[in-house]
CHARMM-style PDB file with segment names, atoms N, HN, CA, C and O in Angstrom:
ATOM      1  N   MET     1      29.116   0.636 -41.037  1.00  0.00      PROA
ATOM      2  CA  MET     1      27.671   0.620 -41.337  1.00  0.00      PROA
ATOM      3  C   MET     1      27.446  -0.100 -42.662  1.00  0.00      PROA
ATOM      4  O   MET     1      28.193   0.083 -43.623  1.00  0.00      PROA
ATOM      5  N   GLU     2      26.423  -0.905 -42.690  1.00  0.00      PROA
ATOM      6  HN  GLU     2      25.816  -1.053 -41.909  1.00  0.00      PROA
ATOM      7  CA  GLU     2      26.123  -1.707 -43.862  1.00  0.00      PROA
ATOM      8  C   GLU     2      25.614  -0.794 -45.014  1.00  0.00      PROA
ATOM      9  O   GLU     2      24.751   0.060 -44.806  1.00  0.00      PROA
ATOM     10  N   LYS     3      26.164  -0.996 -46.211  1.00  0.00      PROA
ATOM     11  HN  LYS     3      26.864  -1.690 -46.379  1.00  0.00      PROA
ATOM     12  CA  LYS     3      25.720  -0.296 -47.415  1.00  0.00      PROA
ATOM     13  C   LYS     3      24.262  -0.628 -47.677  1.00  0.00      PROA
ATOM     14  O   LYS     3      23.787  -1.715 -47.350  1.00  0.00      PROA
ATOM     15  N   THR     4      23.559   0.333 -48.277  1.00  0.00      PROA
ATOM     16  HN  THR     4      23.946   1.216 -48.543  1.00  0.00      PROA
ATOM     17  CA  THR     4      22.192   0.184 -48.609  1.00  0.00      PROA
ATOM     18  C   THR     4      21.975  -1.023 -49.550  1.00  0.00      PROA
ATOM     19  O   THR     4      21.076  -1.834 -49.327  1.00  0.00      PROA
ATOM     20  N   SER     5      22.785  -1.126 -50.572  1.00  0.00      PROA
ATOM     21  HN  SER     5      23.515  -0.468 -50.752  1.00  0.00      PROA
ATOM     22  CA  SER     5      22.652  -2.248 -51.477  1.00  0.00      PROA
ATOM     23  C   SER     5      22.874  -3.598 -50.863  1.00  0.00      PROA
ATOM     24  O   SER     5      22.228  -4.574 -51.244  1.00  0.00      PROA
ATOM     25  N   GLU     6      23.799  -3.667 -49.898  1.00  0.00      PROA
ATOM     26  HN  GLU     6      24.324  -2.874 -49.589  1.00  0.00      PROA
ATOM     27  CA  GLU     6      24.076  -4.941 -49.217  1.00  0.00      PROA
ATOM     28  C   GLU     6      22.850  -5.306 -48.327  1.00  0.00      PROA
ATOM     29  O   GLU     6      22.441  -6.462 -48.221  1.00  0.00      PROA
ATOM     30  N   LYS     7      22.296  -4.238 -47.697  1.00  0.00      PROA
ATOM     31  HN  LYS     7      22.628  -3.299 -47.783  1.00  0.00      PROA
ATOM     32  CA  LYS     7      21.132  -4.514 -46.769  1.00  0.00      PROA
ATOM     33  C   LYS     7      19.969  -5.019 -47.618  1.00  0.00      PROA
ATOM     34  O   LYS     7      19.323  -6.003 -47.259  1.00  0.00      PROA
ATOM     35  N   ILE     8      19.689  -4.333 -48.777  1.00  0.00      PROA
ATOM     36  HN  ILE     8      20.214  -3.533 -49.069  1.00  0.00      PROA
ATOM     37  CA  ILE     8      18.610  -4.766 -49.604  1.00  0.00      PROA
ATOM     38  C   ILE     8      18.830  -6.235 -50.078  1.00  0.00      PROA
ATOM     39  O   ILE     8      17.918  -7.062 -50.049  1.00  0.00      PROA
ATOM     40  N   ARG     9      20.055  -6.506 -50.505  1.00  0.00      PROA
ATOM     41  HN  ARG     9      20.795  -5.835 -50.529  1.00  0.00      PROA
ATOM     42  CA  ARG     9      20.394  -7.818 -50.965  1.00  0.00      PROA
ATOM     43  C   ARG     9      20.177  -8.891 -49.875  1.00  0.00      PROA
ATOM     44  O   ARG     9      19.685  -9.983 -50.158  1.00  0.00      PROA
ATOM     45  N   LYS    10      20.549  -8.562 -48.637  1.00  0.00      PROA
ATOM     46  HN  LYS    10      20.949  -7.675 -48.407  1.00  0.00      PROA
ATOM     47  CA  LYS    10      20.434  -9.474 -47.535  1.00  0.00      PROA
ATOM     48  C   LYS    10      18.909  -9.711 -47.223  1.00  0.00      PROA
ATOM     49  O   LYS    10      18.492 -10.838 -46.956  1.00  0.00      PROA
ATOM     50  N   ILE    11      18.142  -8.668 -47.264  1.00  0.00      PROA
ATOM     51  HN  ILE    11      18.481  -7.752 -47.480  1.00  0.00      PROA
ATOM     52  CA  ILE    11      16.704  -8.812 -47.006  1.00  0.00      PROA
ATOM     53  C   ILE    11      16.094  -9.736 -48.097  1.00  0.00      PROA
ATOM     54  O   ILE    11      15.302 -10.629 -47.798  1.00  0.00      PROA
ATOM     55  N   LEU    12      16.481  -9.495 -49.338  1.00  0.00      PROA
ATOM     56  HN  LEU    12      17.125  -8.769 -49.581  1.00  0.00      PROA
ATOM     57  CA  LEU    12      15.957 -10.343 -50.439  1.00  0.00      PROA
ATOM     58  C   LEU    12      16.425 -11.769 -50.257  1.00  0.00      PROA
ATOM     59  O   LEU    12      15.611 -12.682 -50.401  1.00  0.00      PROA
ATOM     60  N   ALA    13      17.640 -12.009 -49.961  1.00  0.00      PROA
ATOM     61  HN  ALA    13      18.301 -11.268 -49.845  1.00  0.00      PROA
ATOM     62  CA  ALA    13      18.176 -13.356 -49.727  1.00  0.00      PROA
ATOM     63  C   ALA    13      17.408 -14.032 -48.591  1.00  0.00      PROA
ATOM     64  O   ALA    13      16.982 -15.178 -48.734  1.00  0.00      PROA
ATOM     65  N   ASP    14      17.235 -13.372 -47.522  1.00  0.00      PROA
ATOM     66  HN  ASP    14      17.581 -12.441 -47.406  1.00  0.00      PROA
ATOM     67  CA  ASP    14      16.457 -13.913 -46.364  1.00  0.00      PROA
ATOM     68  C   ASP    14      15.071 -14.299 -46.823  1.00  0.00      PROA
ATOM     69  O   ASP    14      14.558 -15.364 -46.480  1.00  0.00      PROA
ATOM     70  N   PHE    15      14.419 -13.341 -47.671  1.00  0.00      PROA
ATOM     71  HN  PHE    15      14.835 -12.475 -47.949  1.00  0.00      PROA
ATOM     72  CA  PHE    15      13.069 -13.548 -48.078  1.00  0.00      PROA
ATOM     73  C   PHE    15      12.968 -14.792 -48.997  1.00  0.00      PROA
ATOM     74  O   PHE    15      12.011 -15.562 -48.909  1.00  0.00      PROA
ATOM     75  N   LEU    16      13.966 -14.965 -49.870  1.00  0.00      PROA
ATOM     76  HN  LEU    16      14.743 -14.339 -49.942  1.00  0.00      PROA
ATOM     77  CA  LEU    16      14.008 -16.125 -50.793  1.00  0.00      PROA
ATOM     78  C   LEU    16      14.531 -17.411 -50.204  1.00  0.00      PROA
ATOM     79  O   LEU    16      14.296 -18.498 -50.732  1.00  0.00      PROA
ATOM     80  N   GLY    17      15.242 -17.274 -49.102  1.00  0.00      PROA
ATOM     81  HN  GLY    17      15.432 -16.390 -48.674  1.00  0.00      PROA
ATOM     82  CA  GLY    17      15.801 -18.452 -48.474  1.00  0.00      PROA
ATOM     83  C   GLY    17      17.058 -18.900 -49.150  1.00  0.00      PROA
ATOM     84  O   GLY    17      17.346 -20.094 -49.240  1.00  0.00      PROA
ATOM     85  N   VAL    18      17.836 -17.898 -49.644  1.00  0.00      PROA
ATOM     86  HN  VAL    18      17.602 -16.929 -49.570  1.00  0.00      PROA
ATOM     87  CA  VAL    18      19.118 -18.262 -50.355  1.00  0.00      PROA
ATOM     88  C   VAL    18      20.223 -17.421 -49.805  1.00  0.00      PROA
ATOM     89  O   VAL    18      19.989 -16.513 -49.008  1.00  0.00      PROA
ATOM     90  N   GLU    19      21.471 -17.723 -50.239  1.00  0.00      PROA
ATOM     91  HN  GLU    19      21.662 -18.461 -50.887  1.00  0.00      PROA
ATOM     92  CA  GLU    19      22.594 -16.947 -49.773  1.00  0.00      PROA
ATOM     93  C   GLU    19      22.697 -15.663 -50.620  1.00  0.00      PROA
ATOM     94  O   GLU    19      22.256 -15.624 -51.769  1.00  0.00      PROA
ATOM     95  N   THR    20      23.270 -14.650 -50.043  1.00  0.00      PROA
ATOM     96  HN  THR    20      23.629 -14.681 -49.110  1.00  0.00      PROA
ATOM     97  CA  THR    20      23.388 -13.392 -50.733  1.00  0.00      PROA
ATOM     98  C   THR    20      24.215 -13.558 -52.006  1.00  0.00      PROA
ATOM     99  O   THR    20      23.965 -12.867 -52.994  1.00  0.00      PROA
ATOM    100  N   GLY    21      25.178 -14.446 -51.999  1.00  0.00      PROA
ATOM    101  HN  GLY    21      25.381 -15.008 -51.196  1.00  0.00      PROA
ATOM    102  CA  GLY    21      26.024 -14.647 -53.171  1.00  0.00      PROA
ATOM    103  C   GLY    21      25.314 -15.323 -54.318  1.00  0.00      PROA
ATOM    104  O   GLY    21      25.830 -15.388 -55.433  1.00  0.00      PROA
ATOM    105  N   ASP    22      24.104 -15.836 -54.032  1.00  0.00      PROA
ATOM    106  HN  ASP    22      23.685 -15.784 -53.126  1.00  0.00      PROA
ATOM    107  CA  ASP    22      23.326 -16.416 -55.110  1.00  0.00      PROA
ATOM    108  C   ASP    22      22.474 -15.457 -55.860  1.00  0.00      PROA
ATOM    109  O   ASP    22      21.788 -15.830 -56.811  1.00  0.00      PROA
ATOM    110  N   ILE    23      22.508 -14.249 -55.454  1.00  0.00      PROA
ATOM    111  HN  ILE    23      23.066 -13.946 -54.682  1.00  0.00      PROA
ATOM    112  CA  ILE    23      21.709 -13.180 -56.079  1.00  0.00      PROA
ATOM    113  C   ILE    23      22.668 -12.185 -56.777  1.00  0.00      PROA
ATOM    114  O   ILE    23      23.612 -11.664 -56.184  1.00  0.00      PROA
ATOM    115  N   SER    24      22.377 -11.964 -58.029  1.00  0.00      PROA
ATOM    116  HN  SER    24      21.610 -12.388 -58.511  1.00  0.00      PROA
ATOM    117  CA  SER    24      23.179 -10.988 -58.833  1.00  0.00      PROA
ATOM    118  C   SER    24      22.355  -9.729 -59.006  1.00  0.00      PROA
ATOM    119  O   SER    24      21.127  -9.812 -59.008  1.00  0.00      PROA
ATOM    120  N   GLU    25      22.971  -8.570 -59.151  1.00  0.00      PROA
ATOM    121  HN  GLU    25      23.969  -8.502 -59.149  1.00  0.00      PROA
ATOM    122  CA  GLU    25      22.289  -7.311 -59.414  1.00  0.00      PROA
ATOM    123  C   GLU    25      21.479  -7.345 -60.691  1.00  0.00      PROA
ATOM    124  O   GLU    25      20.497  -6.623 -60.857  1.00  0.00      PROA
ATOM    125  N   ASP    26      21.927  -8.216 -61.593  1.00  0.00      PROA
ATOM    126  HN  ASP    26      22.725  -8.803 -61.458  1.00  0.00      PROA
ATOM    127  CA  ASP    26      21.271  -8.257 -62.928  1.00  0.00      PROA
ATOM    128  C   ASP    26      20.211  -9.293 -62.952  1.00  0.00      PROA
ATOM    129  O   ASP    26      19.541  -9.417 -63.977  1.00  0.00      PROA
ATOM    130  N   ASP    27      19.990 -10.066 -61.897  1.00  0.00      PROA
ATOM    131  HN  ASP    27      20.535  -9.965 -61.065  1.00  0.00      PROA
ATOM    132  CA  ASP    27      18.955 -11.084 -61.891  1.00  0.00      PROA
ATOM    133  C   ASP    27      17.558 -10.423 -62.062  1.00  0.00      PROA
ATOM    134  O   ASP    27      17.238  -9.433 -61.404  1.00  0.00      PROA
ATOM    135  N   LEU    28      16.782 -10.983 -62.930  1.00  0.00      PROA
ATOM    136  HN  LEU    28      17.042 -11.787 -63.464  1.00  0.00      PROA
ATOM    137  CA  LEU    28      15.359 -10.516 -63.081  1.00  0.00      PROA
ATOM    138  C   LEU    28      14.566 -11.063 -61.940  1.00  0.00      PROA
ATOM    139  O   LEU    28      14.572 -12.270 -61.700  1.00  0.00      PROA
ATOM    140  N   LEU    29      13.895 -10.223 -61.242  1.00  0.00      PROA
ATOM    141  HN  LEU    29      13.889  -9.242 -61.436  1.00  0.00      PROA
ATOM    142  CA  LEU    29      13.199 -10.621 -60.047  1.00  0.00      PROA
ATOM    143  C   LEU    29      12.121 -11.734 -60.367  1.00  0.00      PROA
ATOM    144  O   LEU    29      11.990 -12.716 -59.636  1.00  0.00      PROA
ATOM    145  N   THR    30      11.385 -11.535 -61.457  1.00  0.00      PROA
ATOM    146  HN  THR    30      11.491 -10.737 -62.051  1.00  0.00      PROA
ATOM    147  CA  THR    30      10.339 -12.487 -61.752  1.00  0.00      PROA
ATOM    148  C   THR    30      10.798 -13.721 -62.535  1.00  0.00      PROA
ATOM    149  O   THR    30      10.255 -14.811 -62.358  1.00  0.00      PROA
ATOM    150  N   GLU    31      11.750 -13.550 -63.359  1.00  0.00      PROA
ATOM    151  HN  GLU    31      12.191 -12.665 -63.503  1.00  0.00      PROA
ATOM    152  CA  GLU    31      12.186 -14.691 -64.237  1.00  0.00      PROA
ATOM    153  C   GLU    31      13.347 -15.460 -63.529  1.00  0.00      PROA
ATOM    154  O   GLU    31      13.262 -16.674 -63.342  1.00  0.00      PROA
ATOM    155  N   ASP    32      14.379 -14.767 -63.158  1.00  0.00      PROA
ATOM    156  HN  ASP    32      14.448 -13.781 -63.310  1.00  0.00      PROA
ATOM    157  CA  ASP    32      15.546 -15.493 -62.614  1.00  0.00      PROA
ATOM    158  C   ASP    32      15.316 -15.907 -61.156  1.00  0.00      PROA
ATOM    159  O   ASP    32      15.758 -16.975 -60.731  1.00  0.00      PROA
ATOM    160  N   LEU    33      14.641 -15.077 -60.415  1.00  0.00      PROA
ATOM    161  HN  LEU    33      14.282 -14.210 -60.759  1.00  0.00      PROA
ATOM    162  CA  LEU    33      14.437 -15.370 -58.948  1.00  0.00      PROA
ATOM    163  C   LEU    33      13.023 -15.924 -58.723  1.00  0.00      PROA
ATOM    164  O   LEU    33      12.668 -16.249 -57.590  1.00  0.00      PROA
ATOM    165  N   HSD    34      12.217 -16.036 -59.778  1.00  0.00      PROA
ATOM    166  HN  HSD    34      12.505 -15.772 -60.698  1.00  0.00      PROA
ATOM    167  CA  HSD    34      10.936 -16.714 -59.755  1.00  0.00      PROA
ATOM    168  C   HSD    34       9.966 -16.069 -58.680  1.00  0.00      PROA
ATOM    169  O   HSD    34       9.223 -16.773 -57.997  1.00  0.00      PROA
ATOM    170  N   MET    35      10.016 -14.741 -58.573  1.00  0.00      PROA
ATOM    171  HN  MET    35      10.620 -14.169 -59.128  1.00  0.00      PROA
ATOM    172  CA  MET    35       9.090 -14.020 -57.673  1.00  0.00      PROA
ATOM    173  C   MET    35       7.768 -13.734 -58.338  1.00  0.00      PROA
ATOM    174  O   MET    35       7.723 -13.234 -59.463  1.00  0.00      PROA
ATOM    175  N   THR    36       6.673 -14.054 -57.636  1.00  0.00      PROA
ATOM    176  HN  THR    36       6.709 -14.460 -56.723  1.00  0.00      PROA
ATOM    177  CA  THR    36       5.361 -13.774 -58.063  1.00  0.00      PROA
ATOM    178  C   THR    36       4.949 -12.363 -57.668  1.00  0.00      PROA
ATOM    179  O   THR    36       5.674 -11.700 -56.927  1.00  0.00      PROA
ATOM    180  N   ALA    37       3.798 -11.887 -58.148  1.00  0.00      PROA
ATOM    181  HN  ALA    37       3.209 -12.426 -58.751  1.00  0.00      PROA
ATOM    182  CA  ALA    37       3.331 -10.572 -57.740  1.00  0.00      PROA
ATOM    183  C   ALA    37       3.146 -10.525 -56.239  1.00  0.00      PROA
ATOM    184  O   ALA    37       3.436  -9.498 -55.625  1.00  0.00      PROA
ATOM    185  N   ILE    38       2.674 -11.600 -55.622  1.00  0.00      PROA
ATOM    186  HN  ILE    38       2.439 -12.435 -56.121  1.00  0.00      PROA
ATOM    187  CA  ILE    38       2.522 -11.602 -54.179  1.00  0.00      PROA
ATOM    188  C   ILE    38       3.838 -11.534 -53.482  1.00  0.00      PROA
ATOM    189  O   ILE    38       3.961 -10.848 -52.467  1.00  0.00      PROA
ATOM    190  N   ASP    39       4.871 -12.248 -54.005  1.00  0.00      PROA
ATOM    191  HN  ASP    39       4.771 -12.805 -54.829  1.00  0.00      PROA
ATOM    192  CA  ASP    39       6.172 -12.234 -53.437  1.00  0.00      PROA
ATOM    193  C   ASP    39       6.699 -10.776 -53.494  1.00  0.00      PROA
ATOM    194  O   ASP    39       7.240 -10.287 -52.502  1.00  0.00      PROA
ATOM    195  N   LEU    40       6.549 -10.087 -54.632  1.00  0.00      PROA
ATOM    196  HN  LEU    40       6.109 -10.484 -55.438  1.00  0.00      PROA
ATOM    197  CA  LEU    40       7.013  -8.730 -54.812  1.00  0.00      PROA
ATOM    198  C   LEU    40       6.339  -7.744 -53.742  1.00  0.00      PROA
ATOM    199  O   LEU    40       6.978  -6.864 -53.164  1.00  0.00      PROA
ATOM    200  N   THR    41       5.030  -7.984 -53.554  1.00  0.00      PROA
ATOM    201  HN  THR    41       4.511  -8.699 -54.024  1.00  0.00      PROA
ATOM    202  CA  THR    41       4.355  -7.196 -52.566  1.00  0.00      PROA
ATOM    203  C   THR    41       4.855  -7.474 -51.158  1.00  0.00      PROA
ATOM    204  O   THR    41       5.089  -6.545 -50.385  1.00  0.00      PROA
ATOM    205  N   ASP    42       5.017  -8.731 -50.824  1.00  0.00      PROA
ATOM    206  HN  ASP    42       4.827  -9.486 -51.452  1.00  0.00      PROA
ATOM    207  CA  ASP    42       5.524  -9.098 -49.505  1.00  0.00      PROA
ATOM    208  C   ASP    42       6.950  -8.563 -49.325  1.00  0.00      PROA
ATOM    209  O   ASP    42       7.260  -8.035 -48.256  1.00  0.00      PROA
ATOM    210  N   PHE    43       7.813  -8.676 -50.310  1.00  0.00      PROA
ATOM    211  HN  PHE    43       7.561  -9.105 -51.178  1.00  0.00      PROA
ATOM    212  CA  PHE    43       9.162  -8.169 -50.217  1.00  0.00      PROA
ATOM    213  C   PHE    43       9.154  -6.679 -50.010  1.00  0.00      PROA
ATOM    214  O   PHE    43       9.936  -6.166 -49.211  1.00  0.00      PROA
ATOM    215  N   SER    44       8.296  -5.970 -50.704  1.00  0.00      PROA
ATOM    216  HN  SER    44       7.661  -6.387 -51.354  1.00  0.00      PROA
ATOM    217  CA  SER    44       8.156  -4.509 -50.532  1.00  0.00      PROA
ATOM    218  C   SER    44       7.781  -4.162 -49.110  1.00  0.00      PROA
ATOM    219  O   SER    44       8.270  -3.171 -48.568  1.00  0.00      PROA
ATOM    220  N   GLU    45       6.945  -4.936 -48.511  1.00  0.00      PROA
ATOM    221  HN  GLU    45       6.548  -5.741 -48.952  1.00  0.00      PROA
ATOM    222  CA  GLU    45       6.546  -4.745 -47.099  1.00  0.00      PROA
ATOM    223  C   GLU    45       7.768  -5.015 -46.200  1.00  0.00      PROA
ATOM    224  O   GLU    45       7.966  -4.295 -45.221  1.00  0.00      PROA
ATOM    225  N   MET    46       8.578  -6.017 -46.501  1.00  0.00      PROA
ATOM    226  HN  MET    46       8.417  -6.602 -47.296  1.00  0.00      PROA
ATOM    227  CA  MET    46       9.734  -6.240 -45.657  1.00  0.00      PROA
ATOM    228  C   MET    46      10.703  -5.081 -45.739  1.00  0.00      PROA
ATOM    229  O   MET    46      11.320  -4.703 -44.743  1.00  0.00      PROA
ATOM    230  N   LEU    47      10.839  -4.502 -46.958  1.00  0.00      PROA
ATOM    231  HN  LEU    47      10.338  -4.809 -47.768  1.00  0.00      PROA
ATOM    232  CA  LEU    47      11.686  -3.338 -47.098  1.00  0.00      PROA
ATOM    233  C   LEU    47      11.202  -2.169 -46.260  1.00  0.00      PROA
ATOM    234  O   LEU    47      11.970  -1.454 -45.617  1.00  0.00      PROA
ATOM    235  N   LYS    48       9.874  -2.012 -46.305  1.00  0.00      PROA
ATOM    236  HN  LYS    48       9.250  -2.593 -46.828  1.00  0.00      PROA
ATOM    237  CA  LYS    48       9.254  -0.941 -45.483  1.00  0.00      PROA
ATOM    238  C   LYS    48       9.526  -1.159 -43.995  1.00  0.00      PROA
ATOM    239  O   LYS    48       9.852  -0.222 -43.266  1.00  0.00      PROA
ATOM    240  N   THR    49       9.388  -2.389 -43.568  1.00  0.00      PROA
ATOM    241  HN  THR    49       9.123  -3.150 -44.160  1.00  0.00      PROA
ATOM    242  CA  THR    49       9.606  -2.729 -42.141  1.00  0.00      PROA
ATOM    243  C   THR    49      11.033  -2.485 -41.750  1.00  0.00      PROA
ATOM    244  O   THR    49      11.322  -2.112 -40.613  1.00  0.00      PROA
ATOM    245  N   ALA    50      11.954  -2.702 -42.714  1.00  0.00      PROA
ATOM    246  HN  ALA    50      11.719  -3.005 -43.638  1.00  0.00      PROA
ATOM    247  CA  ALA    50      13.381  -2.491 -42.436  1.00  0.00      PROA
ATOM    248  C   ALA    50      13.798  -1.016 -42.479  1.00  0.00      PROA
ATOM    249  O   ALA    50      14.963  -0.687 -42.250  1.00  0.00      PROA
ATOM    250  N   GLY    51      12.843  -0.136 -42.772  1.00  0.00      PROA
ATOM    251  HN  GLY    51      11.898  -0.403 -42.958  1.00  0.00      PROA
ATOM    252  CA  GLY    51      13.116   1.271 -42.723  1.00  0.00      PROA
ATOM    253  C   GLY    51      13.317   1.949 -44.041  1.00  0.00      PROA
ATOM    254  O   GLY    51      13.693   3.120 -44.070  1.00  0.00      PROA
ATOM    255  N   PHE    52      13.083   1.262 -45.141  1.00  0.00      PROA
ATOM    256  HN  PHE    52      12.777   0.310 -45.117  1.00  0.00      PROA
ATOM    257  CA  PHE    52      13.163   1.868 -46.485  1.00  0.00      PROA
ATOM    258  C   PHE    52      11.919   2.619 -46.768  1.00  0.00      PROA
ATOM    259  O   PHE    52      10.841   2.174 -46.374  1.00  0.00      PROA
ATOM    260  N   ASP    53      11.999   3.731 -47.427  1.00  0.00      PROA
ATOM    261  HN  ASP    53      12.874   4.093 -47.747  1.00  0.00      PROA
ATOM    262  CA  ASP    53      10.810   4.512 -47.844  1.00  0.00      PROA
ATOM    263  C   ASP    53      10.336   3.872 -49.147  1.00  0.00      PROA
ATOM    264  O   ASP    53      10.949   4.044 -50.201  1.00  0.00      PROA
ATOM    265  N   THR    54       9.241   3.137 -49.050  1.00  0.00      PROA
ATOM    266  HN  THR    54       8.743   2.998 -48.194  1.00  0.00      PROA
ATOM    267  CA  THR    54       8.710   2.461 -50.243  1.00  0.00      PROA
ATOM    268  C   THR    54       7.498   3.232 -50.823  1.00  0.00      PROA
ATOM    269  O   THR    54       6.795   2.744 -51.708  1.00  0.00      PROA
ATOM    270  N   THR    55       7.281   4.477 -50.277  1.00  0.00      PROA
ATOM    271  HN  THR    55       7.853   4.874 -49.559  1.00  0.00      PROA
ATOM    272  CA  THR    55       6.188   5.350 -50.837  1.00  0.00      PROA
ATOM    273  C   THR    55       6.478   5.532 -52.311  1.00  0.00      PROA
ATOM    274  O   THR    55       7.570   5.929 -52.717  1.00  0.00      PROA
ATOM    275  N   GLY    56       5.444   5.223 -53.106  1.00  0.00      PROA
ATOM    276  HN  GLY    56       4.557   4.900 -52.775  1.00  0.00      PROA
ATOM    277  CA  GLY    56       5.556   5.435 -54.568  1.00  0.00      PROA
ATOM    278  C   GLY    56       6.294   4.316 -55.272  1.00  0.00      PROA
ATOM    279  O   GLY    56       6.433   4.351 -56.494  1.00  0.00      PROA
ATOM    280  N   LEU    57       6.772   3.322 -54.533  1.00  0.00      PROA
ATOM    281  HN  LEU    57       6.658   3.294 -53.540  1.00  0.00      PROA
ATOM    282  CA  LEU    57       7.556   2.252 -55.243  1.00  0.00      PROA
ATOM    283  C   LEU    57       6.559   1.308 -55.845  1.00  0.00      PROA
ATOM    284  O   LEU    57       5.730   0.732 -55.140  1.00  0.00      PROA
ATOM    285  N   ASN    58       6.633   1.146 -57.142  1.00  0.00      PROA
ATOM    286  HN  ASN    58       7.307   1.614 -57.714  1.00  0.00      PROA
ATOM    287  CA  ASN    58       5.791   0.199 -57.865  1.00  0.00      PROA
ATOM    288  C   ASN    58       6.676  -0.974 -58.301  1.00  0.00      PROA
ATOM    289  O   ASN    58       7.432  -0.896 -59.269  1.00  0.00      PROA
ATOM    290  N   MET    59       6.539  -2.079 -57.525  1.00  0.00      PROA
ATOM    291  HN  MET    59       5.925  -2.141 -56.738  1.00  0.00      PROA
ATOM    292  CA  MET    59       7.376  -3.232 -57.769  1.00  0.00      PROA
ATOM    293  C   MET    59       7.149  -3.856 -59.158  1.00  0.00      PROA
ATOM    294  O   MET    59       7.981  -4.630 -59.631  1.00  0.00      PROA
ATOM    295  N   ALA    60       6.011  -3.516 -59.816  1.00  0.00      PROA
ATOM    296  HN  ALA    60       5.335  -2.887 -59.431  1.00  0.00      PROA
ATOM    297  CA  ALA    60       5.834  -4.058 -61.133  1.00  0.00      PROA
ATOM    298  C   ALA    60       6.738  -3.329 -62.169  1.00  0.00      PROA
ATOM    299  O   ALA    60       6.912  -3.782 -63.300  1.00  0.00      PROA
ATOM    300  N   GLU    61       7.284  -2.216 -61.739  1.00  0.00      PROA
ATOM    301  HN  GLU    61       7.143  -1.848 -60.820  1.00  0.00      PROA
ATOM    302  CA  GLU    61       8.262  -1.487 -62.636  1.00  0.00      PROA
ATOM    303  C   GLU    61       9.668  -1.859 -62.384  1.00  0.00      PROA
ATOM    304  O   GLU    61      10.552  -1.444 -63.133  1.00  0.00      PROA
ATOM    305  N   VAL    62       9.938  -2.654 -61.327  1.00  0.00      PROA
ATOM    306  HN  VAL    62       9.219  -2.991 -60.718  1.00  0.00      PROA
ATOM    307  CA  VAL    62      11.299  -3.009 -60.927  1.00  0.00      PROA
ATOM    308  C   VAL    62      11.568  -4.363 -61.551  1.00  0.00      PROA
ATOM    309  O   VAL    62      10.915  -5.342 -61.189  1.00  0.00      PROA
ATOM    310  N   GLU    63      12.541  -4.453 -62.508  1.00  0.00      PROA
ATOM    311  HN  GLU    63      13.072  -3.659 -62.802  1.00  0.00      PROA
ATOM    312  CA  GLU    63      12.868  -5.685 -63.109  1.00  0.00      PROA
ATOM    313  C   GLU    63      14.042  -6.422 -62.460  1.00  0.00      PROA
ATOM    314  O   GLU    63      14.032  -7.649 -62.359  1.00  0.00      PROA
ATOM    315  N   THR    64      15.016  -5.693 -62.037  1.00  0.00      PROA
ATOM    316  HN  THR    64      15.024  -4.696 -62.120  1.00  0.00      PROA
ATOM    317  CA  THR    64      16.222  -6.292 -61.431  1.00  0.00      PROA
ATOM    318  C   THR    64      16.521  -5.681 -60.092  1.00  0.00      PROA
ATOM    319  O   THR    64      15.935  -4.680 -59.682  1.00  0.00      PROA
ATOM    320  N   LEU    65      17.490  -6.346 -59.400  1.00  0.00      PROA
ATOM    321  HN  LEU    65      17.966  -7.160 -59.733  1.00  0.00      PROA
ATOM    322  CA  LEU    65      17.878  -5.839 -58.067  1.00  0.00      PROA
ATOM    323  C   LEU    65      18.510  -4.479 -58.256  1.00  0.00      PROA
ATOM    324  O   LEU    65      18.310  -3.590 -57.428  1.00  0.00      PROA
ATOM    325  N   ALA    66      19.297  -4.285 -59.363  1.00  0.00      PROA
ATOM    326  HN  ALA    66      19.460  -5.007 -60.036  1.00  0.00      PROA
ATOM    327  CA  ALA    66      19.854  -2.961 -59.602  1.00  0.00      PROA
ATOM    328  C   ALA    66      18.820  -1.864 -59.811  1.00  0.00      PROA
ATOM    329  O   ALA    66      18.998  -0.721 -59.393  1.00  0.00      PROA
ATOM    330  N   ASP    67      17.721  -2.254 -60.480  1.00  0.00      PROA
ATOM    331  HN  ASP    67      17.576  -3.183 -60.820  1.00  0.00      PROA
ATOM    332  CA  ASP    67      16.611  -1.247 -60.598  1.00  0.00      PROA
ATOM    333  C   ASP    67      16.090  -0.900 -59.188  1.00  0.00      PROA
ATOM    334  O   ASP    67      15.814   0.272 -58.933  1.00  0.00      PROA
ATOM    335  N   LEU    68      15.949  -1.829 -58.301  1.00  0.00      PROA
ATOM    336  HN  LEU    68      16.173  -2.781 -58.508  1.00  0.00      PROA
ATOM    337  CA  LEU    68      15.459  -1.573 -57.023  1.00  0.00      PROA
ATOM    338  C   LEU    68      16.391  -0.660 -56.221  1.00  0.00      PROA
ATOM    339  O   LEU    68      15.952   0.231 -55.494  1.00  0.00      PROA
ATOM    340  N   TYR    69      17.679  -0.914 -56.380  1.00  0.00      PROA
ATOM    341  HN  TYR    69      18.036  -1.638 -56.970  1.00  0.00      PROA
ATOM    342  CA  TYR    69      18.688  -0.042 -55.687  1.00  0.00      PROA
ATOM    343  C   TYR    69      18.445   1.420 -56.161  1.00  0.00      PROA
ATOM    344  O   TYR    69      18.401   2.325 -55.328  1.00  0.00      PROA
ATOM    345  N   GLU    70      18.293   1.652 -57.449  1.00  0.00      PROA
ATOM    346  HN  GLU    70      18.329   0.917 -58.125  1.00  0.00      PROA
ATOM    347  CA  GLU    70      18.089   2.979 -57.997  1.00  0.00      PROA
ATOM    348  C   GLU    70      16.854   3.641 -57.431  1.00  0.00      PROA
ATOM    349  O   GLU    70      16.879   4.841 -57.158  1.00  0.00      PROA
ATOM    350  N   LYS    71      15.787   2.913 -57.246  1.00  0.00      PROA
ATOM    351  HN  LYS    71      15.766   1.938 -57.468  1.00  0.00      PROA
ATOM    352  CA  LYS    71      14.520   3.480 -56.788  1.00  0.00      PROA
ATOM    353  C   LYS    71      14.605   3.766 -55.263  1.00  0.00      PROA
ATOM    354  O   LYS    71      13.948   4.688 -54.782  1.00  0.00      PROA
ATOM    355  N   LEU    72      15.375   3.016 -54.531  1.00  0.00      PROA
ATOM    356  HN  LEU    72      15.909   2.266 -54.922  1.00  0.00      PROA
ATOM    357  CA  LEU    72      15.355   3.189 -53.073  1.00  0.00      PROA
ATOM    358  C   LEU    72      16.500   4.093 -52.570  1.00  0.00      PROA
ATOM    359  O   LEU    72      16.466   4.497 -51.408  1.00  0.00      PROA
ATOM    360  N   VAL    73      17.456   4.408 -53.350  1.00  0.00      PROA
ATOM    361  HN  VAL    73      17.484   4.079 -54.294  1.00  0.00      PROA
ATOM    362  CA  VAL    73      18.617   5.178 -52.939  1.00  0.00      PROA
ATOM    363  C   VAL    73      18.444   6.632 -53.349  1.00  0.00      PROA
ATOM    364  OT1 VAL    73      19.322   7.455 -53.092  1.00  0.00      PROA
TER     365      VAL     73
END
């Protein structure tokens, strides 16, 4: 079974159109990965569609991929 962190990283990589190895847990979503507010909202919807409980998730408070792991696990 795929680990949650790996699944989230794969969804993000697919969303951004990059390889999973190109994304680090410490990458800043808005600065390093150049995600806009709209991108963050769309990505949040992708996570919800993939079965993650995004209730109460405020993507504006999520700075890194590691932060996202903490909020979703």
